[in-house]
C-alpha positions in Angstrom: -50.8 -31.6 -39.7 -48.0 -33.1 -37.7 -46.0 -35.9 -39.4 -43.0 -37.8 -38.5 -39.9 -37.7 -40.7 -37.5 -40.6 -41.3 -35.3 -39.3 -38.5 -38.1 -39.6 -36.0 -38.4 -35.8 -35.5 -41.9 -34.3 -35.8 -42.4 -31.7 -38.6 -45.3 -29.3 -38.9 -46.9 -29.7 -42.4 -49.8 -27.6 -43.5 -51.7 -27.4 -46.8 -51.8 -24.4 -49.0 -55.3 -23.3 -47.9 -54.1 -23.1 -44.4 -51.3 -20.9 -45.5 -53.3 -18.6 -47.8 -56.6 -17.6 -46.4 -57.7 -16.0 -49.7 -58.0 -19.3 -51.6 -61.5 -20.6 -52.7 -62.8 -23.3 -50.4 -62.9 -26.7 -52.1 -60.0 -26.0 -54.4 -57.2 -26.9 -52.1 -53.8 -27.0 -53.6 -51.7 -30.1 -53.2 -48.8 -27.9 -52.4 -47.4 -28.7 -49.0 -45.3 -26.2 -47.0 -42.9 -27.1 -44.2 -42.2 -24.7 -41.4 -38.9 -25.5 -39.7 -38.1 -24.1 -36.3 -36.5 -20.7 -36.3 -32.7 -20.9 -36.1 -31.0 -19.5 -33.0 -29.3 -16.2 -33.5 -25.7 -16.2 -32.4 -24.2 -12.8 -31.7 -21.0 -11.4 -30.5 -22.3 -8.6 -28.3 -19.6 -6.6 -26.5 -21.8 -4.9 -23.9 -19.7 -2.9 -21.5 -16.4 -3.1 -23.5 -14.8 0.3 -23.8 -14.5 1.9 -27.2 -11.1 2.8 -28.7 -11.6 6.4 -28.0 -12.3 5.9 -24.3 -9.3 3.5 -24.1 -7.1 6.2 -25.5 -8.5 8.7 -23.1 -7.7 6.5 -20.1 -4.1 6.0 -21.3 -3.6 9.8 -21.9 -4.9 10.7 -18.4 -2.7 8.0 -16.8 0.3 9.3 -18.8 -0.2 12.8 -17.4 0.1 11.6 -13.8 3.1 9.3 -14.7 4.9 12.2 -16.3 4.1 14.5 -13.3 5.8 11.9 -11.1 8.7 11.0 -13.3 9.8 14.5 -14.5 10.8 15.8 -11.0 12.7 12.6 -10.2 14.5 12.7 -13.5 15.3 16.4 -13.1 16.7 15.8 -9.6 19.1 13.0 -10.9 20.2 15.0 -13.9 20.9 18.2 -11.9 22.7 16.3 -9.1 25.0 14.6 -11.7 25.8 18.0 -13.2 27.0 19.4 -9.8 29.3 16.5 -9.0 32.4 18.6 -9.4 31.3 20.8 -6.4 31.3 17.9 -3.9 34.0 18.2 -1.3 35.1 16.5 1.9 32.5 18.5 3.9 29.8 17.2 1.5 30.7 13.5 2.1 31.0 14.1 5.8 27.5 15.5 6.0 26.3 12.5 3.9 28.0 10.0 6.2 26.6 11.4 9.4 23.1 12.0 8.1 22.7 8.7 6.3 24.2 6.7 9.1 21.9 8.3 11.6 18.9 7.8 9.4 19.6 4.1 8.8 20.3 3.5 12.5 17.2 5.3 13.8 14.9 3.8 11.3 16.2 0.3 12.0 15.5 0.7 15.7 12.1 2.3 14.9 11.1 -0.7 12.7 12.1 -3.2 15.4 9.9 -1.4 17.9 7.0 -1.0 15.5 6.9 -4.6 14.5 7.3 -5.9 18.1 4.5 -3.7 19.5 2.4 -3.2 16.4 1.8 -6.8 15.5 0.1 -7.7 18.8 -2.0 -4.5 18.5 -3.0 -5.4 15.0 -3.9 -8.9 16.1 -6.2 -7.6 18.9 -7.9 -5.1 16.6 -8.6 -7.8 13.9 -9.5 -10.7 16.1 -11.1 -9.4 19.3 -14.1 -7.2 19.8 -14.0 -5.2 23.0 -15.4 -1.9 24.4 -13.6 1.0 23.0 -12.2 -0.8 19.9 -13.5 1.9 17.6 -11.8 4.6 19.6 -8.5 2.7 19.6 -8.7 2.3 15.8 -9.3 6.0 15.5 -6.3 6.8 17.7 -4.1 4.5 15.7 -5.2 6.2 12.4 -4.9 9.7 13.8 -1.1 10.3 13.1 -1.7 9.6 9.4 -3.9 12.7 9.0 -2.3 14.8 11.7 0.1 17.5 10.4 3.7 16.6 11.3 4.3 19.9 13.0 1.3 19.2 15.3 2.7 15.7 16.0 6.0 17.3 17.0 4.4 19.8 19.3 2.3 17.0 20.9 5.5 15.0 21.5 7.3 18.0 22.9 4.5 18.9 25.5 4.3 15.3 26.5 7.9 14.2 26.7 9.9 17.5 26.7 11.8 18.6 29.8 8.7 20.5 31.0 6.2 18.1 29.4 3.5 16.0 31.1 5.7 13.0 31.3 9.0 14.5 30.5 9.1 16.5 33.8 9.0 13.2 35.7 11.8 11.8 33.5 13.8 15.0 34.0 13.7 14.6 37.8 15.2 11.2 37.3 18.0 12.5 35.1 16.5 11.3 31.8 16.3 13.8 29.0 14.3 12.8 25.9 13.7 16.0 23.9 16.4 17.1 21.4 18.2 13.8 21.6 18.5 10.8 19.3 15.8 9.1 21.3 13.5 11.9 20.3 14.2 11.2 16.7 13.2 7.5 17.2 10.1 8.5 19.1 9.0 10.9 16.4 9.5 8.3 13.7 7.5 5.7 15.6 4.6 8.2 16.2 4.2 9.1 12.5 4.9 5.7 10.9 3.5 3.1 13.3 -0.1 3.4 11.9 1.0 2.3 8.4 2.2 -1.0 9.8 -0.6 -1.6 12.2 -3.3 -0.9 9.5 -1.6 -3.3 7.0 -1.1 -6.0 9.6 -4.7 -5.7 10.9 -6.0 -6.2 7.4 -3.8 -9.3 7.0 -5.0 -10.9 10.2 -8.6 -10.1 9.3 -8.3 -11.9 5.9 -7.0 -15.1 7.3 -9.5 -18.0 7.1 -10.1 -19.0 10.7 -11.1 -22.5 9.6 -7.6 -23.2 8.4 -6.2 -22.2 11.8 -8.9 -24.4 13.5 -7.9 -27.3 11.4 -4.3 -27.0 12.3 -5.2 -26.8 16.0 -7.4 -29.9 15.6 -4.4 -31.8 14.3 -2.6 -31.1 17.5 -0.7 -27.9 16.8 -0.1 -25.5 19.6 -1.2 -21.9 19.3 2.4 -20.9 18.7 2.8 -23.5 16.0 -0.4 -22.4 14.4 0.8 -18.9 14.3 4.3 -19.7 12.9 3.2 -22.4 10.3 -0.2 -21.2 9.2 -1.0 -17.6 10.2 2.4 -16.0 9.6 2.9 -17.3 6.0 -0.6 -16.1 5.1 -0.1 -12.6 6.5 3.5 -12.2 5.5 2.7 -10.1 2.4 0.6 -7.7 4.5 3.4 -7.5 7.1 6.0 -6.8 4.5 3.9 -4.1 2.8 3.1 -2.4 6.1 6.8 -2.5 7.2 7.9 -0.9 3.9 5.3 1.9 4.2 6.3 2.5 7.8 10.0 2.5 7.0 9.5 4.9 4.1 7.5 7.2 6.3 10.1 7.1 9.1 13.0 7.7 6.7 11.3 10.8 5.2 10.1 12.2 8.5 10.8 15.9 8.9 8.2 18.0 10.7 7.8 16.1 14.0 11.6 15.5 14.2 12.6 19.1 13.8 10.0 20.2 16.4 10.8 17.6 19.0 14.4 16.6 18.3 15.9 19.7 16.7 18.5 19.7 13.9 21.9 18.9 15.4 24.5 17.3 13.1 25.5 13.8 14.2 22.8 13.7 16.9 19.4 14.4 15.5 20.1 15.5 11.9 18.6 12.8 9.7 18.7 12.9 5.9 15.6 15.1 5.4 16.9 17.6 8.0 20.4 17.6 6.5 18.9 18.4 3.1 16.9 21.2 4.6 19.9 22.6 6.4 22.3 22.5 3.5 19.6 24.0 1.2 19.0 26.8 3.7 22.7 27.5 3.9 22.9 27.9 0.2 24.8 24.7 -0.4 22.7 23.3 -3.2 25.2 20.8 -4.4 25.3 19.0 -1.1 21.5 19.1 -0.8 21.2 17.5 -4.3 23.7 14.8 -3.4 21.8 13.9 -0.2 18.5 14.0 -2.1 19.8 11.6 -4.8 21.3 9.2 -2.2 18.0 9.1 -0.3 16.1 8.6 -3.5 18.2 5.6 -4.6 18.3 4.1 -1.1 14.5 4.2 -1.0 14.2 2.8 -4.5 16.5 -0.1 -3.7 14.6 -1.0 -0.6 11.2 -0.8 -2.3 12.4 -3.0 -5.2 13.9 -5.5 -2.8 10.8 -5.8 -0.7 8.6 -6.1 -3.8 10.7 -9.0 -5.0 10.7 -10.6 -1.6 7.0 -10.1 -1.2 6.4 -11.7 -4.6 8.4 -14.8 -3.6 6.5 -15.1 -0.3 3.2 -14.9 -2.2 4.4 -17.5 -4.7 5.5 -19.8 -1.9 9.2 -19.7 -2.8 
């Protein structure tokens, strides 16, 4: 039986015989039972949340890798500080030449990479043309190519008897085993890092935003400067940092194509190798620590700058 309560909500009411099928017919009990709707069950299920044991396992595994990365760096700094008394005028002269050459060549390298790599990244991200996949593979190739192979390839291409170098030599231009060869080796091995990052930045830009700016009367140059460039700035900065770090640490291609001549082609990695091979461990440690801190300062500075760019500061 369905009755209406004072609140106006229907309530199911049944007599006792309806509830107990074993009662004798005709002797219905006046007892009335009410069956309210079943209450909803509210739970706090944590499906997919990791247990405490798995969380600890993740932290332990991550800690192993962090220690593996931190211990050599810490040992390098501690050992270098312990050999400070062995540093002499020759040590500082080697540092001055190698560091100055490394900073100068990597600066020129980055200017060339940004100037030439940005248009290439734009074309790969925004244009579809025959052979695009092959060009992308060519750009990515130096990343997986062994540095020694890159050096040999540059030598047979631009060396004095190389495919292109022989024509340059006839004109009185020598590339191999010069400072120019250092820059070329750095460009070859580090350019892909910038192009890949910039290509990803261009691909992620919303084309509708650029179209809206153009509809408001902005020229293509204004659209790029005021809309596209701020959006891709974090990608460009990240790519530039990776390319600079790769160029600064370049060793294999440089020593094969440019040689190891102090003041001419001896960058910081080559100077470290040369002093270590000569048994001058204290100078090698000093050069290593200086290169370590220079890299760390640049990385921290770029991270701070990139954070401000993303935050719109």
